[in-house]
C-alpha positions as CSV (number, residue, x, y, z in Angstrom):
1,M,28.6,11.1,3.8
2,I,27.2,13.1,6.7
3,N,28.4,16.4,5.0
4,F,26.7,15.4,1.8
5,W,23.3,15.0,3.5
6,K,23.7,18.2,5.4
7,K,24.5,20.2,2.2
8,N,21.7,18.7,0.2
9,S,19.1,18.8,3.0
10,M,17.9,15.4,1.8
11,N,17.8,13.2,4.9
12,P,17.3,9.5,4.3
13,F,15.1,7.5,6.5
14,K,16.8,5.5,9.2
15,S,15.4,2.3,7.7
16,D,17.1,3.1,4.4
17,C,20.4,3.7,6.1
18,V,20.2,0.4,8.0
19,R,19.3,-1.5,4.8
20,W,22.2,0.2,2.9
21,Y,24.6,-0.6,5.8
22,Q,23.5,-4.2,5.8
23,R,24.0,-4.5,2.0
24,V,27.5,-3.1,2.3
25,N,28.3,-5.4,5.1
26,E,27.1,-8.4,3.1
27,E,29.3,-7.1,0.2
28,R,26.3,-6.7,-2.0
29,L,27.2,-3.6,-3.9
30,S,24.6,-4.0,-6.7
31,L,21.8,-1.5,-6.8
32,K,19.4,-3.9,-8.3
33,D,16.4,-5.0,-6.2
34,D,16.0,-8.5,-4.9
35,P,13.6,-10.8,-6.7
36,Q,10.0,-10.3,-5.6
37,V,8.5,-12.9,-3.2
38,G,5.0,-14.2,-3.5
39,R,2.7,-15.4,-6.2
40,P,2.6,-13.6,-9.6
41,R,-0.3,-11.6,-10.8
42,S,-3.2,-13.9,-11.7
43,S,-6.0,-11.5,-12.3
44,T,-4.9,-10.7,-15.9
45,D,-5.3,-14.3,-17.1
46,D,-7.4,-15.3,-20.1
47,V,-10.5,-16.1,-18.1
48,H,-10.7,-12.6,-16.5
49,I,-9.9,-11.0,-19.8
50,H,-12.7,-12.9,-21.5
51,Q,-15.1,-11.9,-18.7
52,I,-14.2,-8.2,-19.0
53,R,-14.6,-8.3,-22.8
54,Q,-18.1,-9.8,-22.4
55,L,-19.0,-7.1,-19.9
56,I,-17.8,-4.4,-22.3
57,E,-19.8,-5.8,-25.1
58,A,-23.0,-6.2,-23.0
59,E,-22.8,-2.8,-21.3
60,P,-20.1,-0.4,-22.4
61,K,-21.1,2.4,-20.0
62,Q,-20.5,0.4,-16.8
63,S,-17.9,1.8,-14.4
64,V,-14.7,0.0,-13.5
65,R,-15.9,-0.4,-10.0
66,I,-19.0,-2.4,-11.1
67,R,-16.9,-4.6,-13.4
68,A,-14.6,-5.3,-10.5
69,V,-17.4,-6.4,-8.3
70,A,-18.9,-8.5,-11.1
71,T,-15.6,-10.3,-11.8
72,E,-14.4,-10.4,-8.2
73,I,-11.0,-8.8,-9.0
74,S,-9.6,-5.5,-8.0
75,R,-10.4,-2.2,-9.7
76,E,-6.8,-1.7,-10.7
77,S,-6.7,-5.1,-12.3
78,V,-9.9,-4.4,-14.3
79,R,-8.4,-1.0,-15.4
80,R,-5.2,-2.7,-16.4
81,I,-7.1,-5.3,-18.5
82,L,-9.2,-2.6,-20.1
83,V,-6.4,-0.2,-21.0
84,E,-3.2,-2.3,-21.4
85,V,-4.6,-5.7,-22.6
86,L,-7.7,-4.8,-24.5
87,G,-6.4,-1.3,-25.6
88,L,-9.6,0.5,-24.7
89,R,-10.1,4.1,-23.7
90,K,-13.0,5.8,-21.9
91,V,-14.6,8.5,-24.0
92,C,-17.8,10.2,-22.8
93,S,-18.3,7.5,-20.2
94,V,-18.2,4.7,-22.8
95,W,-15.3,2.3,-23.2
96,I,-14.2,2.3,-26.9
97,S,-11.4,0.6,-28.7
98,H,-8.4,2.9,-29.1
99,L,-7.1,0.9,-32.0
100,L,-9.7,0.8,-34.7
101,S,-9.8,-1.9,-37.4
102,K,-10.3,-0.9,-41.1
103,A,-14.0,-1.8,-40.9
104,N,-14.5,0.3,-37.8
105,M,-12.8,3.3,-39.4
106,D,-14.9,2.9,-42.5
107,S,-18.2,2.6,-40.6
108,R,-17.4,5.7,-38.5
109,V,-16.5,7.7,-41.6
110,Y,-19.7,6.6,-43.2
111,V,-21.8,7.6,-40.2
112,L,-20.1,10.9,-39.9
113,K,-20.7,11.7,-43.6
114,K,-24.3,10.6,-43.4
115,S,-25.0,12.7,-40.3
116,S,-23.3,15.8,-41.8
117,R,-25.7,15.9,-44.8
């Protein structure tokens, strides 16, 4: 094992080696991680999603930081709700729906045709 690390010049941290040694001593040869300890994420619940949706409808140009302060959850949680749950993307500093309904597509085509005349 020492020769392998010398040849590949990838030296593991001492803490990693200690952890691997302990796992082998405990006869735990699986590479899967242990279950996570602690409470699960609670910031992406229905209440917070509803709050973020209302903020988007009221003011689509607000930043993620301002929304995080308003809802008292982290910026990353707000971003996760906006992008992953609500399916929004930020275009020209405005949060818009990435997945358009048929009515939204028709209205955008109508506005585009009207403005090009």
